[in-house]
N, C-alpha and C positions, 0 to 999 in steps of 0.2 A: 478614488473608490473604482476599481477595471467595469466593463462594464464587459460580461460575456453571454452571447447567444444561448442560450438551450437549444439543442441541434434539435431537437422534435415536435415542438412547441414555435419554435421561432422566432420568441419576443427576448425581450433584454434582462438580465437579473445583473443585479448592483449593487448582490450583499459577498463579498468576497468570498466570507465562509457557508456559504449554504451548500452543499451534495447538491437535492432536487431542489427544483423547477417551483417557482413561489402560483408559476400560472396554472402549469401542465401536471405539476408529482415525481415528473420524475427526475432518474435520476444526471447530472447534471455533466457527471463522465471528464470529468479533473483531474488530472490528476496531482494524488495533497501530502506530506509527507517524507522525509528528506530519504524513503525507499522504494519510491514513486515510477524507480524505471526499473525497476526485481522485478518480479513474480515475488509476492509470499512465501511462495513454496519451494520456491529453487532457494533463500532467506530458512527457512527451519532446514528444509534437508541437509541444509551445510551447517547449521548447529548441532544436526543430531550427529549429520557424521565428523566433529569437531570436538562434541565430549563425546560423541560409543573411540575415537582413536584415545584421547585423552587418558580418560577405562583403561582402557587396554597398554600406555607408556605405564602409564600410573601402575597395575598391576606387572604390568613385568622391570621395572625397573623396586621394585617392593620381596621381588625373588634372590 
């Protein structure tokens, strides 16, 4: 198990899956998930743009 130091209270946390400190309750600011380096708003925006473009292409081809 890896030790992670809480940025707020500076105490070690040994739980790899914890998102909050067990001592002070603050968020540990860990990066989680495979999209951790990309902001989720950018992912959502890209998804909406791709969805709209696919509908436009679908209706153009259908004409």
